[in-house]
C-alpha positions in Angstrom: 3.7 -4.2 2.8 1.9 -2.0 0.0 3.1 -2.8 -3.5 3.1 -1.4 -7.5 4.3 -1.1 -10.4 7.0 1.6 -9.4 6.7 2.3 -5.5 6.4 5.7 -7.2 2.6 6.5 -6.7 -0.2 4.2 -5.4 1.8 1.8 -2.7 4.0 5.3 -1.4 0.5 7.3 -1.1 -0.6 3.8 0.5 2.7 3.8 2.7 2.0 7.8 3.7 -1.5 7.7 4.4 -1.6 3.9 6.6 1.3 5.0 8.7 -0.7 8.3 8.9 -3.4 6.4 10.1 -1.2 4.0 12.8 0.1 7.2 14.4 -3.7 8.7 14.8 -5.0 5.8 16.4 -1.2 5.5 18.4 -0.3 1.6 16.5 2.9 3.3 15.5 5.3 1.0 17.6 2.9 -1.7 17.2 2.4 -1.7 13.9 4.2 -0.8 10.7 4.5 -0.3 7.0 6.5 -0.1 4.3 6.2 -0.1 0.5 8.3 -1.3 -2.7 7.8 -1.8 -6.4 7.8 -4.9 -9.0 10.1 -3.2 -11.1 13.1 -1.0 -10.5 12.3 2.1 -11.8 12.4 4.5 -9.5 15.0 3.1 -6.9 16.2 5.8 -3.9 13.6 8.3 -5.9 11.0 10.0 -3.8 6.8 9.8 -5.0 5.5 11.3 -7.4 5.0 15.1 -6.6 1.7 14.7 -8.1 0.6 12.2 -5.2 2.7 14.2 -3.0 0.1 17.4 -3.5 -2.9 15.2 -2.9 -1.5 13.8 -0.5 -0.2 17.1 1.6 -3.8 18.6 1.0 -5.5 15.7 2.9 -2.7 16.2 5.7 -0.6 13.3 4.6 3.5 13.4 4.3 5.3 11.1 1.3 8.0 12.7 2.0 10.2 9.7 4.3 9.1 7.6 1.6 12.1 6.5 -1.3 11.3 4.1 -4.0 12.6 0.2 -3.2 11.4 -3.1 -5.3 9.8 -6.0 -3.6 12.6 -9.1 -2.6 12.0 -12.4 -1.7 13.2 -12.1 1.1 10.0 -9.6 2.1 7.6 -12.4 1.5 9.2 -13.9 4.5 9.4 -10.8 6.6 6.5 -9.4 6.0 2.5 -10.5 7.7 0.7 -8.9 4.6 1.9 -7.8 1.4 -1.4 -6.3 -0.3 -0.7 -5.1 -3.8 -2.5 -2.6 -5.9 -4.1 -4.8 -9.1 -3.8 -8.3 -10.9 -0.8 -7.4 -12.7 1.2 -6.6 -9.4 0.1 -9.7 -7.9 0.9 -11.9 -10.3 4.5 -10.4 -10.2 4.7 -10.4 -6.5 3.8 -14.0 -6.9 6.1 -14.9 -9.1 8.6 -14.5 -6.4 7.1 -17.1 -4.2 7.6 -20.1 -7.0 7.2 -22.8 -3.6 3.8 -20.7 -2.7 4.8 -20.7 0.7 3.9 -17.0 1.3 0.3 -16.6 -1.0 -1.6 -16.3 2.1 0.2 -13.0 2.6 0.0 -11.6 -0.2 -3.7 -9.3 -1.5 -5.4 -7.2 -3.2 -5.4 -3.6 -1.3 -8.8 -3.1 -2.9 -10.3 -6.2 -1.1 -10.7 -3.7 2.2 -12.6 -1.1 0.0 -16.4 -2.1 1.4 -17.1 0.0 -1.9 -15.0 -1.5 -4.8 -15.8 -3.7 -7.8 -13.2 -5.1 -8.9 -10.6 -4.8 -6.1 -8.4 -3.0 -8.5 -6.4 0.2 -7.7 -5.6 1.9 -10.7 -2.6 3.6 -11.7 -2.7 7.3 -11.9 0.4 7.9 -13.1 -0.7 8.6 -16.7 -4.4 9.3 -16.3 -3.9 11.8 -13.7 -6.8 10.5 -11.6 -4.8 11.1 -8.6 -7.5 12.9 -5.9 -9.6 9.5 -7.0 -6.8 6.7 -6.2 -6.4 9.2 -2.7 -10.3 8.4 -2.0 -9.8 4.4 -2.9 -6.6 3.5 -1.2 -7.8 6.3 2.1 -11.0 4.0 2.3 -9.1 0.3 1.6 -6.6 1.7 4.1 -9.3 2.9 6.4 -11.2 -0.8 7.1 -8.0 -2.5 6.9 -6.5 -0.6 9.8 -10.7 -1.9 11.2 -9.9 -5.8 10.2 -6.2 -5.3 12.1 -7.2 -3.5 15.3 -10.4 -6.5 15.0 -7.8 -9.3 14.9 -5.4 -7.6 17.8 -8.5 -7.1 19.9 -8.1 -3.5 19.9 -10.7 -1.2 20.3 -12.2 -0.3 16.4 -14.0 2.9 15.5 
Protein backbone atom coordinates (compact mmCIF):
# COMPACT_ATOMS: atom_id res chain seq x y z
CA UNK A 1 0.00 0.00 0.00
CA UNK A 2 1.26 3.44 -0.97
CA UNK A 3 0.41 6.25 1.47
CA UNK A 4 0.52 10.05 1.37
CA UNK A 5 -1.39 12.75 3.23
CA UNK A 6 -4.60 12.93 1.20
CA UNK A 7 -4.40 10.00 -1.22
CA UNK A 8 -4.82 12.64 -3.90
CA UNK A 9 -1.44 13.06 -5.69
CA UNK A 10 1.59 11.00 -4.69
CA UNK A 11 0.09 7.74 -3.41
CA UNK A 12 -2.42 7.36 -6.27
CA UNK A 13 0.42 7.99 -8.71
CA UNK A 14 2.58 5.32 -7.03
CA UNK A 15 -0.42 2.95 -6.91
CA UNK A 16 -1.25 3.45 -10.59
CA UNK A 17 2.35 3.31 -11.75
CA UNK A 18 3.09 0.17 -9.72
CA UNK A 19 -0.06 -1.48 -11.06
CA UNK A 20 1.11 -0.55 -14.57
CA UNK A 21 4.47 -2.26 -13.82
CA UNK A 22 2.74 -5.37 -12.48
CA UNK A 23 0.70 -5.68 -15.67
CA UNK A 24 3.74 -5.03 -17.84
CA UNK A 25 5.66 -7.82 -16.07
CA UNK A 26 2.72 -10.25 -15.87
CA UNK A 27 2.54 -10.08 -12.07
CA UNK A 28 -0.90 -8.53 -11.58
CA UNK A 29 -2.31 -11.81 -10.24
CA UNK A 30 0.51 -12.31 -7.76
CA UNK A 31 0.96 -8.85 -6.24
CA UNK A 32 -1.71 -6.31 -5.35
CA UNK A 33 -1.25 -2.55 -5.21
CA UNK A 34 -3.37 -0.11 -3.23
CA UNK A 35 -3.14 3.42 -1.90
CA UNK A 36 -4.54 5.50 0.92
CA UNK A 37 -4.04 8.73 2.82
CA UNK A 38 -3.40 9.54 6.43
CA UNK A 39 -6.18 12.16 6.34
CA UNK A 40 -9.77 11.77 5.23
CA UNK A 41 -9.80 14.86 3.03
CA UNK A 42 -10.32 13.14 -0.32
CA UNK A 43 -12.23 9.96 0.52
CA UNK A 44 -14.11 8.72 -2.54
CA UNK A 45 -12.55 11.33 -4.85
CA UNK A 46 -10.53 10.73 -7.98
CA UNK A 47 -6.84 11.74 -7.86
CA UNK A 48 -5.85 15.33 -8.56
CA UNK A 49 -6.42 16.14 -12.25
CA UNK A 50 -2.86 17.48 -12.62
CA UNK A 51 -1.25 14.20 -11.51
CA UNK A 52 -3.69 12.31 -13.74
CA UNK A 53 -2.57 14.35 -16.78
CA UNK A 54 1.11 13.67 -16.06
CA UNK A 55 0.47 9.95 -15.53
CA UNK A 56 -1.58 9.74 -18.76
CA UNK A 57 1.28 11.34 -20.72
CA UNK A 58 3.40 8.39 -19.57
CA UNK A 59 0.76 5.76 -20.38
CA UNK A 60 -0.39 5.26 -16.78
CA UNK A 61 -4.08 5.45 -15.90
CA UNK A 62 -5.33 6.55 -12.50
CA UNK A 63 -9.06 6.64 -13.29
CA UNK A 64 -9.83 3.52 -11.24
CA UNK A 65 -8.34 4.94 -8.02
CA UNK A 66 -10.48 6.65 -5.37
CA UNK A 67 -9.28 8.26 -2.19
CA UNK A 68 -9.42 6.30 1.02
CA UNK A 69 -7.93 6.61 4.49
CA UNK A 70 -5.47 4.10 5.93
CA UNK A 71 -6.78 2.02 8.83
CA UNK A 72 -5.30 -0.10 11.59
CA UNK A 73 -6.57 -3.15 9.68
CA UNK A 74 -4.34 -2.15 6.74
CA UNK A 75 -1.33 -2.54 9.00
CA UNK A 76 -2.29 -6.17 9.56
CA UNK A 77 -3.31 -7.09 6.03
CA UNK A 78 -0.72 -5.31 3.88
CA UNK A 79 2.70 -6.86 3.44
CA UNK A 80 4.37 -3.51 2.82
CA UNK A 81 3.25 0.06 3.49
CA UNK A 82 5.25 2.65 1.59
CA UNK A 83 4.90 6.27 2.68
CA UNK A 84 5.92 9.38 0.79
CA UNK A 85 7.50 11.47 3.56
CA UNK A 86 8.45 11.46 7.24
CA UNK A 87 5.19 13.09 8.27
CA UNK A 88 3.27 10.22 6.64
CA UNK A 89 5.65 7.80 8.35
CA UNK A 90 4.87 9.27 11.80
CA UNK A 91 1.13 9.25 11.08
CA UNK A 92 1.10 5.62 9.95
CA UNK A 93 3.30 4.47 12.82
CA UNK A 94 0.97 6.24 15.27
CA UNK A 95 -1.69 3.68 14.26
CA UNK A 96 0.65 0.91 15.44
CA UNK A 97 0.79 1.67 19.16
CA UNK A 98 2.24 -1.77 20.00
CA UNK A 99 4.95 -1.55 17.34
CA UNK A 100 3.90 -4.88 15.83
CA UNK A 101 4.03 -3.71 12.22
CA UNK A 102 6.85 -1.15 12.12
CA UNK A 103 9.02 -3.35 9.89
CA UNK A 104 6.31 -3.16 7.19
CA UNK A 105 6.32 0.64 7.03
CA UNK A 106 9.01 2.28 4.90
CA UNK A 107 9.66 5.43 2.94
CA UNK A 108 9.05 4.66 -0.76
CA UNK A 109 11.99 6.76 -1.83
CA UNK A 110 14.43 4.49 0.02
CA UNK A 111 14.09 2.39 -3.14
CA UNK A 112 15.14 5.34 -5.35
CA UNK A 113 18.84 4.82 -6.14
CA UNK A 114 19.39 8.57 -6.62
CA UNK A 115 17.66 9.69 -3.42
CA UNK A 116 19.40 11.92 -0.93
CA UNK A 117 16.76 12.58 1.73
CA UNK A 118 14.28 9.74 1.02
CA UNK A 119 11.21 11.99 0.89
CA UNK A 120 8.94 12.50 -2.11
CA UNK A 121 7.89 16.15 -2.22
CA UNK A 122 4.19 16.97 -2.28
CA UNK A 123 3.37 18.59 -5.65
CA UNK A 124 -0.09 19.82 -4.61
CA UNK A 125 0.97 23.45 -4.06
CA UNK A 126 4.39 23.48 -5.73
CA UNK A 127 3.16 22.11 -9.08
CA UNK A 128 6.19 19.80 -9.56
CA UNK A 129 4.06 16.94 -10.85
CA UNK A 130 6.47 15.83 -13.58
CA UNK A 131 9.37 15.75 -11.13
CA UNK A 132 7.30 13.71 -8.69
CA UNK A 133 6.39 11.30 -11.51
CA UNK A 134 10.11 10.80 -12.22
CA UNK A 135 10.89 10.15 -8.54
CA UNK A 136 7.95 7.80 -8.01
CA UNK A 137 8.60 5.82 -11.19
CA UNK A 138 12.29 5.39 -10.36
CA UNK A 139 11.47 4.23 -6.81
CA UNK A 140 8.73 1.86 -8.01
CA UNK A 141 10.98 0.39 -10.71
CA UNK A 142 13.58 -0.44 -8.05
CA UNK A 143 10.92 -1.69 -5.63
CA UNK A 144 9.60 -4.13 -8.23
CA UNK A 145 13.09 -5.41 -8.97
CA UNK A 146 13.63 -6.06 -5.25
CA UNK A 147 10.28 -7.83 -4.93
CA UNK A 148 10.95 -9.96 -7.99
CA UNK A 149 14.36 -10.87 -6.60
CA UNK A 150 12.84 -11.90 -3.25
CA UNK A 151 10.28 -14.04 -5.12
CA UNK A 152 12.99 -15.66 -7.20
CA UNK A 153 11.50 -14.20 -10.38
CA UNK A 154 13.77 -13.04 -13.21
CA UNK A 155 14.68 -9.36 -12.89
CA UNK A 156 15.32 -6.80 -15.57
